[in-house]
C-alpha positions, 0 to 999 in steps of 0.5 A: 633614142629612136626605137629599132627598125623592123627588118625583113631579112638578115641575121638580126631580123625579127621573123614575126615580132614587131619591134614594139613587142620586143621593147615591151618585154624589155620594159617588163625586165625593169624589176629584174637583175637578169633574165633568160632567152626563155623568159623572152620567148615565154612573154612574147609567146614565140619559139626559141629560134625567134627569141634568139633572133630577137635577142641578137637584134636587141644586142646589136642595138645595144639594148641588152648584154650578156651577164655571166656565163650561164645564159643570163642577160640584162637590159642596158640603160639604153634598153630601159630608156627606149622601152619607156621603163620606169622605176616600179613603184606600185603593188601588183594588187593596186594595178589589178584593182585599177584594171578592174575599175578600167574594165568597169568603165569600158563596159559602162561606156559601151552600154552608153549610146551617148558616148562618142566612141565604142571600145572594140579592143582592150588588152592589158600587159606589163610586169604586173603579170609576172610572179614574185614582183613586190613592186611593178610599173603601171599597166599598159593597156592597148585600146582600139576605138570605133565611132559610135555614130558610124558602125560601118566605119573601120576602127578609127585607129586604122583609118588614114588620114585622120583629121586633127579634130578626130585625133583631139576627140580621141585623146580627150576620150581616152583621158576621161577613160583613164580617169586620172589613174596613175596605175594604167597607161592607155595606148593605141591597140596593136595586134602584137599586144594580144599575141604576147602575155596579156589579160582581156578587158572586154 
């Protein structure tokens, strides 16, 4: 199912929230039966008006629906699917340990002058940040890379067009950085990741 499009105007617009940010919240709700508009606002670090607009848009897409009469909401199966939510199966402690190991690998890589890329941004987010979760999903980690041999070049994640060899080299690098960990999911960095609840890995 395609992700919702961002709209500039209209009653269901996201005033300043990328659709991917809202979907990241829906992914976090996988382990909760219900949640509130305040939970949405607190996670994405937005005000109530923005949260209510985001909620209206998500409802119009069929990704959320009201539950009961006390301001409770639930994420629909369609919302879980489009957000990439998985059944929580890790302990929060094991995810934190995986992130600590990833942080060490990032530090070691950036010290290694022979490494093909430097990591310039690394932020982790997900339901492991929520209190009272006995089981959580893998942590999402936004990673931005820069080619080491050309420090004057912009981050490759924002350079267009990229060659097929560039893309392949980046995929291979990220695969090695992940080190076969099932507790972390690496993805291209976006500014909204730092605006929502997260932890820094750099």
